N, C-alpha and C positions, 0 to 999 in steps of 0.2 A: 345522621344522614350521610356524612362523609364516610363513616365506617361501612355503612351498607353498600355504598357505591364501590368501595375498594373490594368488598366481598363479591360483588357482581362482575367485576372486570374479567376474571378468568373465564367465567361462563359465557360472557358476551364475546370474548375473543374466540372461544371454541365454536360458538354459533356462527360467527362471521366466516370462519374457515370452512365450516360444513356447508355453507351456502354458496361457496365459490363453485363454478362449473368444474366438473371432473377434468383433470388434465390441464386446467387453466394455467398453472405455473409449473407444469411437469417438466423435468429435465430429460425425459425419455420419450421416445416415439413407440407406441404400442403396436406390434404386428402380431397377427394371429396365424396359427398353423394347425392343420389337422391331417391325420393319416393313420394307417393301420399299424399301430405300435404293437398290436397283438392280433392273433388270428392267422389264417393261411397266408396272407400277404404281408406279414410282419417283416420279413426279410427286406422288402422294398420300402415299406412305410418307415421303418427305422432308419434305413440308409438315406431316404429322402429328407427326413427331419434332422438327422445328424449332419447332413450336408448343409442344411439351412443354418443350424446352430453354429457350426464352425465358421460359416461365412459371416454371420452376425458378429461373432466374437472378433473376427479379423477386421470387420468394418469399425467396430467400437474401439479396437486397439489403435486404429488409424485416425481416430478423432470423431467417429460417428458420422451423422448426417445433419447438416445445418446446425452444427454445434451441439447436437443432442445424441445420446446413446440410444440404440435400438433395444427394445425389450420384446423378446419373442415369447409368446404364450402358446403352448401346444396342448392339443387334446387327442386322445386315442379314439378313432372312429370304429375300431375293431373290424374294419373291412365291410361295414354295414351302411347302407344308404341313410336309414333313419338316424343312426348314430352320428353320421356325418352332418346331417341337417341340424341336429340338436347341438352338435359341437360348434357349428358356425353361428347359430343363433346365440349361444352363450358368449362366444367371442365378441359378437357385435353388441349385444344388449347388456351384458354384465361387465365384460372386460374393456369395452369401449375402444376396440382396435380401429385403426384408420385404414387397414388393408389386411387381406388374408392371403397366405400362400398355401397351396395344396390342391389336390393330392395326386396320387399315381393312378387313379381309377377314373375311367370315362363315366361309368354309371353313377358314381358318387358325386362327381363334378356336375353332371347333368342335374342331379337331385338338388344340389345346393345353389345352382344358378338363380332360380327364382327368389331365393332368400336374400342373396346379395343385391339382386335387382331391386327388390322392394325396399331394402335398407340403404341403397346407394353407397355400398362399400365395395371397392374393387377386390377381385380375387384373381390370382394368377395360378393356373394349374401347372404343375411341374411335368406331368407325364400322361395326361389324359388326351388321347389321340383321336377319338371319335369326333367328326365334324359337328355333331349336334351339341357338343359342349358349349360352343360359342354361337352357333347358328342352328337353333332347334328345328327350324323349317325354312324353306326358301324365302328370302326377303325379311326374315326376322333376326335381328342381332341382339344378343344379350349384352347390353351396353356396359356392364360392369365386370364381365368375365373375359379373361385373357389366358393365353397359354405360352409356355416356353418351348414347346416341342412341335415337330411337324405332325401332320395328320394322316389318318389311315389311307385315304385315297392315294396319296403319294407313296406311302410304304407298300401298299398292295401292288402298285404299278412297278415299283423297284423290284419287288420279289418276283413278279411275273417276267420282267425283263431279264433278270439274272437267270431264272430257270430256263427260259426259252433261248436266250442268246448266248449265255456263257456255258450252261450245263447241257445245252442242245436237247432239252427235254421237249416232248410233244404231247405227252399224256400225263395229266395231273389228277390226283384224288384229293379230296378235302375232308378233314376231320376238324370240327369246330364245336364250341359250346353255345348252344342255342339261346341260353338265358343271359349271355354276356354281350353288352353293347359293343365292347371292343372286339370280341371274337367274331360276331356276326358282321360287323363293319369291315374288318379285314378280309373276311371270306368273300363278301360281296365285291369289294374293290379289286381283289386279286382276280376273281372270276371274270369281271368285266374286261380287265386288261388282257388276261390270258386268252379269252375267246376272240378279242379284237386282233390279236397277233396270229391267230390260227391254231391255238392250242386246243386240245380236247379235254373235257372233264369226264373222267371214267367213273367216278363215284363221288357222292356229296353226302357225307355222313355226319349227323349231329349227335351230341350227348347233352345230358342235363348237369347242372351244377351239383357236385357231390358224388357223381358217378366215379367208380374206381375200376370197373370192369369194362374195357373197350373192345373185347374180343368179338362181339357180334358185328360192330362196325368195321373192325379191322379185317374180319373174314371176308366181308363184302368188298373191301378195298383190295385185298389180296387177289380175289377172283377177277377184279377189273384190270389187273396187270398194269399199274401206272409206272411211269418213269420216276415221278416224284410224288411225295405226299406233303400237302400244304397243311400245316398245323398251327393256325393263329390262336394259340391257347397259352395258358400260363404254365410256369416251369413244373409245378407239381403234376399236372395232367400230362405234360410233355414226357416227364420221366416215366410215369406209369404206362402210358400208351406206347412209348418207344420200346420199353422192355417187352411188353406184350407183343408188339409187332415183330420184333426180332425172334421171339419165342415161336411165333407162327411161321417163321421162315420168310418174312417179307424183307426183300433186299433193296427196295426203292429208297432213294435219297430223301431224307426228311428236311423240310424247310419250315421256318416259322418267322414270327415277328418279334417285337420288342417285349413280349411277355416271357421270352426265353431267358435272357441274360441274368443269371443268378448263380452264385457259387453253390447254392443248394441243388441246382440242376445237375451239376457235375458230380456231386456227392451221391445223389439219388439215382441217376440214370446210368452211371458208369460207362461201359463200352457201347451201350445201346445207341448213344447219340454221336459216337465218333463219325466224323465225316459229314455231319449235318451242317446246315447253314441257317443264319437268321439275319433279319434286317435290324439294325440298331441305330441309336441317335448319335453315336460317336464311338471313339476308341479310348478305353481307359488307359491304354499305353501311349497315347499321343503325347509328344514332348511338352506341350503347353500345360498339361495337367499334373506333371510329376511333382513339382514343388508342393502344390496343394494336396496331392495324394499322400505325400510324406507327412504333412501336418495332420491329415485325417488319421493315418495309421498311428501316429504318435498319440493322438487324442483318444481314439477309440479302440486301439489295439486290434484292429482288423482292417482289411483292405476295403477300398471303395467299390460300390456298385455303380452302374450307369445312373441309377436313381439319385445317388449322392451328388453326381455332377449336375443333374438337372435341378436338384434342390438349390445348389449354388447359383445356377444360371437364373432361376426364377427370382432369387433374392437380389441378384445384381440388376435385373430388370426393374425391381421395385426401388432399389437404391437410386438408380438413374432417374426414375420418374419423380421421386421425392425431391432430388436435387434440382431437376429442371422445373418442377412446380414451384420451388422456393418456399414451400410450406407443407406441413404434414396434415393436409386437408384432403379427405376422401375424394371429393369431386375434382380437385386440382390434380390429385394423383391419377385418377382415372383418365383425365384429359391428357396428361403427360404420357401415360402408358400408350395411349392410342397414337401418339406421334413419335414413338421410339424409332430412331433411325441409326443404323451403323453401329449398334452396340456389340462390341466384341465380347463373347463369353466362351466358355470351354467347348461348347458344341457347335460353334460357328458364329456368324454375324446375324443379329436380330434386327429385322425391319418389320414392324408391326403393320399389317394390312388393316386400315381403318374400317374396311367393309366387312371383315371377318374376324378381326382380332387374333388372327393366326400369324406367326412369324414367317415371313417370306425369305426365300434364299438359303434355307438350311439344307444341308446335304445329308443323305443317309449313308451308313456304312454297312457293308456286308461282312459278317463275322463267321468264321467256321470253328468247329470244335476239333482240335487235333491234340492227341496225347493228353486228353483230359484238361485242355486249356482253351480259352477263347483266343483266337488268332485273327487279326485283321486281314481281310482279303482285298477289298477295294472300296473306293468311295464313288458314289453316283453324283451326277450333276445335281445342283440344288433344285428344290421344288420351285415351280413358277406359279 
């Protein structure tokens, strides 16, 4: 009998360990992340997640959070909404993360919001600017969804103010992607502000995802004789349409939003975007970013994108929330995120509005393209 009991002890010990709740004695805090590591938006998705990884590495080197190391688990959503939903479900149900960071797309964050809502796991978007990410309809707040960036109504207003007051433009044409939540939102908000100020819309042209020939739309824009062309679209389409516009002899100044800034734009568009302007979330040349920028270059052998910075900022929002919550509990983290105040990050100071889960008081930057480089022009007053 004694011999049999000795034989059973290892099996009994293994059974007891397997019955413990997952993470019960874990020395790590599991954080999830998703983004387009492949596909057309990979240049941003990779920068976003690399910014998060570097920040997690630095947090861990400094002692972690609450005496524990962060463990970042990432998945590629391939720039697809269904892939994003599946990635978040896997992070929550299989990996048992306590929070999720990501991603750079309004459409994908809108798609995953119901998933985190049902699972009661907070998610912080890095770069999703459409208002419907956190407030899908008036009076309805996604309780577990937050963001680190300003939103499209503010960006559209900034773009309209700059074109009207600084560039002294009076006539604007629009070129936008009709199947993109981001592009449609930016177009709508620019249009509202522009017309309020007395500006005229000379042409309002749309294209579909995947289009590469913009000449039919650009021909109509050329005939309308605008002072500026507003292009709230992503860098690949910016490069293609800008080159086609210049080939057609269009001289109007081109302006865009935060879908423009990428080193790939400069490589693809060449001289076609010289003298153009866009609204951005910050300035990669800002003094407070440079030490971190050097660490990023050393680690990844390439320069930062603005997405890298927002990946850092979202992770710092999460760090602050976990520290203030005093525990790595999803509900406690959610509650702490909602009360974030005066958090200094690279892109400004974050004060989360509990009614919208948007950060208040963040300023937008206007960037121009000069000699095939992004050059800071001016900073606007923070969003109210």
